[in-house]
TILUM-723085 format. One record per residue (C-alpha): x, y, z; residue number from 1. Coordinates in Angstrom, 2 decimals, always signed. Each point is the difference from the previous one (the first is absolute). Layout:
N
((X; Y; Z); NUM)
...
! end
This chain:
176
((+23.29; -4.25; +182.63); 1)
((+0.83; +3.22; -1.76); 2)
((-2.28; +2.99; +0.54); 3)
((+0.46; +1.10; -3.59); 4)
((-3.29; -0.04; -1.91); 5)
((+0.32; -1.85; -3.28); 6)
((-2.67; -0.17; -2.69); 7)
((-1.36; -3.14; -1.60); 8)
((+0.45; +0.66; -3.69); 9)
((-2.77; -1.22; -2.26); 10)
((-1.05; +0.11; -3.61); 11)
((-3.50; +0.14; -1.42); 12)
((-0.77; -2.73; -2.53); 13)
((-3.06; -0.31; -2.17); 14)
((-1.59; -3.46; +0.02); 15)
((-0.09; -1.51; -3.49); 16)
((-2.19; -3.07; +0.46); 17)
((-3.29; +0.22; -1.89); 18)
((-1.34; -2.97; +2.00); 19)
((+0.32; +1.93; +3.27); 20)
((-2.66; +2.44; +1.25); 21)
((+2.81; +2.41; +0.88); 22)
((+1.29; +0.08; -3.61); 23)
((+1.63; +3.38; -0.76); 24)
((-0.07; +1.14; +3.64); 25)
((+3.20; +1.28; +1.58); 26)
((+1.59; -1.79; +2.98); 27)
((+3.05; +0.81; +2.13); 28)
((+2.88; -2.51; +0.11); 29)
((+2.93; +0.21; +2.39); 30)
((+3.05; +1.09; -1.97); 31)
((+2.34; -2.43; +1.76); 32)
((+3.50; +0.76; -1.14); 33)
((+1.96; -2.52; +2.03); 34)
((-0.16; -3.10; +2.18); 35)
((+2.56; -0.44; +2.74); 36)
((+1.81; -3.27; +0.55); 37)
((+0.67; -1.18; +3.55); 38)
((+3.45; +1.61; -0.23); 39)
((-1.64; +3.22; -1.15); 40)
((-2.41; -0.19; +2.91); 41)
((+2.93; -0.64; +2.35); 42)
((+1.72; +3.11; -1.40); 43)
((-3.19; +1.99; +0.51); 44)
((-0.39; -1.20; +3.59); 45)
((+3.65; +0.84; +0.71); 46)
((-0.50; +3.51; -1.42); 47)
((-2.42; +0.69; +2.85); 48)
((+2.83; -0.08; +2.53); 49)
((-0.11; -3.55; +1.33); 50)
((+3.15; -1.18; +1.80); 51)
((-0.01; -3.23; -2.03); 52)
((+1.99; -0.45; -3.21); 53)
((-1.69; -0.55; -3.32); 54)
((+1.28; -3.59; -0.08); 55)
((-1.44; -0.75; +3.45); 56)
((-3.37; +1.45; -1.01); 57)
((+0.10; -1.88; -3.31); 58)
((+0.79; -3.26; +1.81); 59)
((-2.96; +0.42; +2.34); 60)
((-2.29; +0.83; -2.94); 61)
((+1.24; -3.07; -1.95); 62)
((-0.66; -2.26; +3.00); 63)
((-3.44; +1.57; +0.48); 64)
((-0.87; -0.57; -3.66); 65)
((+1.10; -3.65; +0.05); 66)
((-1.90; -0.67; +3.22); 67)
((-3.14; +1.74; -1.27); 68)
((-0.01; -2.14; -3.17); 69)
((+0.51; -3.15; +2.09); 70)
((-2.87; +0.92; +2.35); 71)
((-2.36; +1.01; -2.81); 72)
((+0.63; -3.37; -1.72); 73)
((-1.04; -1.64; +3.28); 74)
((-3.25; +1.98; +0.09); 75)
((+1.15; +2.40; +2.73); 76)
((-0.82; +3.69; -0.33); 77)
((+2.71; +2.49; +0.93); 78)
((-0.83; +3.35; +1.58); 79)
((+2.56; +2.80; -0.27); 80)
((-1.09; +2.44; +2.68); 81)
((-0.62; +3.44; -1.43); 82)
((-0.25; -1.37; -3.56); 83)
((-2.54; -2.82; -0.15); 84)
((-0.51; -3.74; -0.38); 85)
((+1.10; -2.26; -2.84); 86)
((-1.96; -3.26; -0.33); 87)
((-0.42; -2.83; -2.52); 88)
((-3.22; -0.69; -1.95); 89)
((-0.89; -2.59; -2.63); 90)
((-1.53; +0.48; -3.41); 91)
((-1.76; -3.14; -1.18); 92)
((-2.90; -1.29; -2.04); 93)
((-2.82; -1.80; +1.79); 94)
((-0.42; -3.78; +0.13); 95)
((-3.30; -1.83; -0.44); 96)
((+0.78; -2.25; +2.98); 97)
((+2.65; -0.41; +2.71); 98)
((+0.28; -3.69; -0.93); 99)
((+3.30; -0.56; -1.80); 100)
((+0.91; +3.67; +0.32); 101)
((+3.58; +0.71; -1.13); 102)
((+1.23; +3.51; +0.77); 103)
((+2.31; +0.13; -3.03); 104)
((-2.99; -0.50; -2.32); 105)
((-1.85; +2.99; +1.42); 106)
((+2.46; +2.55; +1.32); 107)
((+0.93; +2.80; -2.39); 108)
((+2.35; +1.91; +2.26); 109)
((+1.19; +0.85; +3.47); 110)
((+0.01; +3.75; +0.56); 111)
((+1.46; +2.34; +2.56); 112)
((-2.48; +2.63; +1.16); 113)
((+0.57; +3.07; +2.12); 114)
((-2.24; +1.78; +2.48); 115)
((+1.32; +3.40; +1.10); 116)
((+0.37; +0.91; +3.67); 117)
((-3.13; +1.53; +1.49); 118)
((+0.95; +0.53; +3.64); 119)
((-0.68; +3.41; +1.53); 120)
((+3.66; +1.05; -0.28); 121)
((+0.97; -1.44; -3.38); 122)
((-2.98; +0.36; -2.29); 123)
((+1.25; -0.57; -3.53); 124)
((-3.24; -1.10; -1.58); 125)
((-0.71; +1.42; -3.45); 126)
((-2.17; +2.80; +1.41); 127)
((+2.59; +0.97; +2.60); 128)
((+2.84; +0.00; -2.56); 129)
((-2.08; +2.22; -2.27); 130)
((-0.55; +2.53; +2.82); 131)
((+3.73; +0.42; +0.61); 132)
((+1.26; -0.23; -3.59); 133)
((+0.90; +2.84; -2.33); 134)
((-0.62; -0.54; -3.70); 135)
((+1.69; +1.50; -3.04); 136)
((-1.04; -0.67; -3.58); 137)
((+2.87; -0.78; -2.35); 138)
((-1.66; -0.87; -3.30); 139)
((-3.28; -0.44; -1.82); 140)
((-0.21; -2.92; -2.45); 141)
((-2.95; -0.42; -2.36); 142)
((-1.60; -3.29; -1.12); 143)
((+2.58; -0.33; -2.80); 144)
((+2.95; +0.47; +2.36); 145)
((+0.70; +3.55; -1.20); 146)
((+1.21; +2.49; +2.63); 147)
((-2.23; +3.02; +0.52); 148)
((-0.09; +3.14; +2.15); 149)
((-2.59; +2.56; +1.01); 150)
((+0.51; +3.51; -1.41); 151)
((-2.56; +2.76; +0.53); 152)
((-2.57; -2.60; +1.06); 153)
((+0.49; -2.11; -3.12); 154)
((+1.61; -3.42; -0.42); 155)
((+2.80; +0.27; -2.58); 156)
((+2.88; -2.18; -1.21); 157)
((+3.11; +0.17; +2.16); 158)
((+3.25; +0.39; -1.90); 159)
((+3.30; -0.89; +1.67); 160)
((+1.97; +3.10; +0.87); 161)
((-2.85; +2.48; -0.36); 162)
((+0.07; +0.66; +3.74); 163)
((+2.17; -0.93; +2.95); 164)
((-2.85; -0.61; +2.44); 165)
((-1.02; -3.63; +0.46); 166)
((-3.37; +0.94; +1.47); 167)
((-3.08; +1.00; -1.93); 168)
((-1.94; +3.23; +0.22); 169)
((-3.51; -0.32; +1.30); 170)
((+0.63; -1.65; +3.33); 171)
((+0.96; -3.58; +0.51); 172)
((+1.91; +0.67; +3.21); 173)
((-0.77; +0.68; +3.60); 174)
((+3.38; +1.61; +0.67); 175)
((+0.11; +3.60; +1.17); 176)
! end
């Protein structure tokens, strides 16, 4: 893995749901800009200096994906050491009696869940990830979806092109 420290970009959004106790409070949301395909992941792995070609890595990842789906459909959990365990769960409504029970009448869905690794060497639980992560605020969005920024301690409208910095004054980062 690269030693380069990269920030998790996030934006602050104001909750606009009057039926929620947190109405009008501000919450951070990961500003995810991309999702890698398996080929993209293979490229990324290869960029770390592996002796294997991108196509070899991609082939292994494709086989892993197909096998994981097969196993999950059979009710088998799959642990990827250093990452965590994927396992199937059911979402269903309850039946009054087991007599005449038909699964298709009660099951709503079959889900894939994930439990992060929590061994001494590979802790990637939410608290551990938070300890090691760097955060950088990219945008503030009010309850109406309007972009804002903090200037001189005040929340004001953000206008495209009025500054080149994509972070907001007043904190929002833990970068040095």
